[in-house]
C-alpha positions as CSV (number, residue, x, y, z in Angstrom):
1,M,0.0,0.0,0.0
2,E,2.9,2.4,0.8
3,S,3.7,3.1,-2.8
4,D,0.1,3.1,-4.1
5,V,-1.6,5.8,-1.9
6,D,-0.9,9.4,-1.0
7,A,1.5,9.8,1.9
8,D,-1.1,11.3,4.2
9,I,-3.4,8.3,3.8
10,F,-0.5,5.9,4.5
11,D,0.7,8.0,7.5
12,A,-2.9,7.9,8.9
13,Y,-2.9,4.1,8.6
14,M,0.6,3.7,10.1
15,N,0.6,6.4,12.8
16,D,-2.9,7.3,13.7
17,G,-4.3,3.8,14.3
18,Q,-6.4,4.1,11.2
19,V,-7.2,0.5,10.1
20,D,-9.3,1.4,7.0
21,C,-7.3,0.6,3.8
22,S,-10.3,1.1,1.5
23,A,-8.6,4.1,-0.2
24,W,-6.0,1.6,-1.5
25,E,-6.6,0.8,-5.2
26,I,-4.5,-2.3,-5.6
27,P,-2.8,-2.4,-9.0
28,H,-3.5,-5.6,-10.9
29,P,-0.6,-7.4,-12.6
30,T,-0.7,-6.8,-16.4
31,E,-0.4,-10.5,-17.3
32,P,-3.7,-12.5,-17.4
33,G,-4.6,-15.1,-14.8
34,W,-3.5,-13.4,-11.6
35,F,-5.8,-13.4,-8.5
36,I,-5.5,-12.1,-5.0
37,L,-4.4,-14.7,-2.5
38,S,-4.5,-12.5,0.5
39,I,-4.5,-8.9,1.8
40,H,-3.1,-8.6,5.2
41,D,-1.3,-6.3,7.6
42,A,2.5,-6.5,7.8
43,E,5.2,-4.5,9.7
44,D,5.3,-1.9,6.9
45,G,1.5,-1.7,6.3
46,P,-1.0,-3.6,4.2
47,V,0.3,-6.1,1.7
48,C,-1.4,-7.8,-1.2
49,I,-0.2,-11.2,-2.2
50,W,-0.9,-12.3,-5.8
51,G,-1.0,-15.8,-7.3
52,R,-1.8,-17.6,-10.5
53,K,-2.2,-21.1,-11.7
54,V,0.9,-22.8,-13.1
55,A,0.4,-25.1,-16.1
56,P,1.3,-28.7,-15.3
């Protein structure tokens, strides 16, 4: 989230106890087939983990 939102939004999340990350518009990978595995809080703020199916 840190590099995807304005600094004031990120600072409010990190410093003010604001737990609302709805202003975060998560950029989707450009290649097809990706999906969100998880969105969770980490030491440096919210993180989005992407995954996609691997052909056998």
